[in-house]
C-alpha positions as CSV (number, residue, x, y, z in Angstrom):
1,M,-81.0,-131.9,-33.2
2,F,-78.0,-129.9,-32.3
3,E,-75.8,-131.9,-34.5
4,Y,-78.0,-130.8,-37.4
5,L,-77.5,-127.3,-36.8
6,I,-73.7,-127.6,-36.5
7,F,-73.8,-129.5,-39.9
8,F,-75.9,-127.1,-41.7
9,F,-74.0,-124.3,-40.3
10,F,-70.8,-125.8,-41.7
11,A,-72.3,-126.7,-44.7
12,A,-73.5,-122.7,-45.2
13,V,-69.5,-121.9,-44.7
14,A,-68.3,-124.1,-47.2
15,V,-70.7,-122.8,-49.8
16,I,-70.0,-119.3,-49.0
17,F,-66.4,-119.6,-49.1
18,A,-66.7,-121.4,-52.1
19,L,-68.4,-118.6,-53.8
20,V,-65.9,-116.0,-52.4
21,V,-63.1,-118.8,-54.2
22,I,-65.3,-118.4,-57.1
23,L,-66.4,-114.7,-57.2
24,H,-63.0,-113.0,-55.6
25,R,-60.7,-111.6,-58.1
26,N,-57.7,-111.4,-55.8
27,P,-56.0,-114.8,-56.2
28,V,-54.4,-114.9,-52.5
29,V,-58.2,-114.3,-50.9
30,G,-59.6,-117.3,-53.1
31,A,-57.0,-119.4,-52.0
32,L,-57.2,-118.9,-48.2
33,S,-61.2,-118.9,-48.7
34,L,-60.6,-122.3,-49.9
35,V,-58.8,-123.1,-46.8
36,V,-61.6,-122.5,-45.1
37,S,-64.1,-124.3,-47.1
38,F,-61.8,-127.1,-46.8
39,F,-61.9,-126.9,-43.1
40,A,-65.9,-126.4,-42.9
41,L,-65.7,-130.1,-45.2
42,A,-63.6,-131.4,-42.0
43,V,-66.0,-130.6,-39.8
44,M,-69.0,-131.9,-41.7
45,Y,-66.9,-135.1,-42.0
46,V,-66.5,-135.5,-38.1
47,L,-70.2,-135.3,-37.9
48,L,-71.2,-138.0,-40.5
49,D,-68.5,-140.3,-38.1
50,A,-65.9,-140.4,-40.7
51,P,-63.0,-139.0,-38.7
52,F,-60.2,-140.5,-40.9
53,M,-61.7,-138.7,-43.9
54,A,-61.7,-135.5,-41.8
55,A,-57.7,-136.0,-40.8
56,L,-56.9,-136.5,-44.5
57,Q,-59.0,-133.2,-45.6
58,I,-57.0,-131.2,-43.3
59,I,-53.8,-132.7,-44.1
60,V,-53.9,-133.4,-47.4
61,Y,-56.1,-130.6,-48.9
62,S,-55.5,-127.7,-46.4
63,G,-51.8,-128.6,-45.9
64,A,-50.2,-130.2,-48.8
65,I,-52.5,-128.8,-52.1
66,M,-53.1,-125.5,-50.7
67,V,-49.4,-124.6,-50.1
68,L,-48.7,-126.2,-53.9
69,F,-51.7,-123.3,-55.1
70,L,-49.7,-120.6,-52.8
71,F,-46.4,-121.1,-54.7
72,V,-48.3,-121.2,-58.1
73,I,-49.9,-118.0,-57.3
74,M,-46.6,-116.5,-56.0
75,L,-44.9,-118.2,-59.0
76,L,-47.0,-116.8,-61.6
77,N,-47.2,-113.2,-60.0
78,L,-50.5,-113.0,-61.4
79,Q,-51.0,-109.3,-60.0
80,H,-48.3,-107.7,-62.7
81,E,-49.1,-110.3,-65.7
82,K,-51.6,-109.7,-68.3
83,E,-53.1,-112.5,-69.8
84,P,-51.2,-114.8,-72.1
85,S,-51.8,-115.1,-75.7
86,T,-53.0,-118.6,-77.0
87,R,-53.2,-119.9,-80.6
88,P,-56.4,-121.5,-81.9
89,V,-54.5,-124.9,-82.1
90,Q,-53.9,-125.2,-78.3
91,Q,-57.2,-123.6,-77.3
92,W,-58.9,-126.6,-79.3
93,L,-56.0,-129.2,-78.4
94,G,-57.3,-128.3,-75.0
95,Y,-61.0,-128.4,-75.5
96,L,-60.4,-132.0,-77.4
97,T,-58.4,-133.1,-74.3
98,S,-61.0,-131.9,-71.7
99,S,-64.0,-133.1,-73.6
100,A,-62.0,-136.6,-74.1
101,F,-61.5,-136.6,-70.4
102,A,-65.0,-135.7,-69.6
103,I,-66.6,-138.0,-72.0
104,S,-63.9,-140.9,-70.5
105,L,-65.4,-140.4,-66.7
106,V,-69.1,-140.5,-67.8
107,Y,-68.4,-143.5,-69.7
108,Y,-66.3,-144.9,-66.5
109,L,-69.5,-143.9,-64.1
110,G,-72.2,-145.2,-66.5
111,K,-70.5,-148.5,-67.0
112,Y,-68.9,-149.6,-63.6
113,A,-70.1,-147.4,-61.0
114,V,-74.1,-147.1,-61.8
115,M,-74.7,-150.4,-63.2
116,S,-72.6,-152.4,-60.7
117,G,-73.9,-150.3,-57.6
118,A,-70.8,-149.0,-56.5
119,L,-71.9,-145.4,-56.6
120,P,-73.6,-144.9,-53.3
121,V,-70.7,-145.8,-50.8
122,P,-71.0,-145.3,-46.9
123,F,-68.3,-143.5,-44.9
124,I,-65.6,-145.6,-44.5
125,A,-63.1,-144.9,-41.5
126,D,-60.4,-147.5,-41.7
127,A,-57.4,-146.6,-43.7
128,R,-56.9,-150.5,-44.8
129,A,-60.4,-150.4,-46.5
130,I,-60.0,-146.9,-48.3
131,G,-56.6,-148.0,-49.9
132,R,-58.4,-151.3,-51.2
133,R,-61.2,-149.5,-52.3
134,M,-59.2,-146.8,-54.3
135,F,-56.6,-149.1,-55.7
136,E,-59.1,-151.8,-56.8
137,A,-62.5,-150.7,-57.3
138,Y,-61.2,-146.8,-58.4
139,I,-58.3,-146.9,-60.1
140,F,-59.2,-145.3,-63.4
141,P,-60.4,-142.3,-61.6
142,F,-57.1,-142.3,-59.5
143,E,-54.9,-142.6,-62.1
144,A,-57.2,-140.0,-64.1
145,V,-56.8,-137.0,-61.3
146,S,-53.3,-137.9,-61.3
147,I,-53.0,-137.1,-65.2
148,L,-55.1,-134.2,-64.2
149,L,-52.8,-132.9,-61.5
150,L,-49.4,-133.3,-64.1
151,A,-51.6,-131.2,-66.9
152,A,-52.0,-128.4,-64.4
153,I,-48.0,-129.0,-63.1
154,V,-47.2,-128.8,-67.0
155,G,-49.4,-125.7,-67.5
156,A,-48.1,-123.9,-64.7
157,L,-44.6,-124.3,-65.7
158,M,-45.4,-123.4,-69.3
159,L,-47.4,-119.9,-68.1
160,T,-43.7,-119.2,-66.1
161,G,-41.9,-119.9,-69.0
162,R,-42.1,-116.3,-70.4
163,S,-40.2,-115.3,-73.9
164,E,-41.0,-111.6,-73.5
165,Q,-38.2,-108.9,-72.6
166,R,-38.3,-106.6,-69.7
167,E,-36.2,-104.3,-68.1
168,N,-34.7,-104.1,-64.5
169,T,-34.2,-100.7,-62.2
170,S,-30.6,-100.1,-63.3
171,G,-31.7,-100.5,-67.5
172,E,-30.5,-104.1,-67.9
173,V,-32.7,-106.2,-70.0
174,I,-33.8,-109.3,-68.7
175,R,-35.1,-112.4,-70.3
């Protein structure tokens, strides 16, 4: 009974801070709220007898991914910039790419995961079993996520490559 109370408390914490990530206008507050949500998820993993997944949640997401998010936030300097304008061709290319990604993901889940009965997987605490399952049965979603992360990095680099001119405090034009 006590474990259920702890689980639902941290589930509520995770949902509340996930809503703060979505609804708050300051990107730094959103990123720090996402860290709190990740820690709440790690506690829920421990309560579900998956301590390895909890450690991965803290090390990979709260550590590495959030540091990258904060670097991107600092790199973009979001407080002082207006929204970049996009061309209709870029928008339609983005829509087409994300639609193709979503359709292929639904196709994969429908064909392989649901039809083979591999979708409801119990928690695995062994690192070797997690690696085998990830690289044998779930290689397509793993590679799709890597392509999605690569697209996010390219998008961040494209956003930082501004071509507009600015003046510094001494009156010099900076490109």
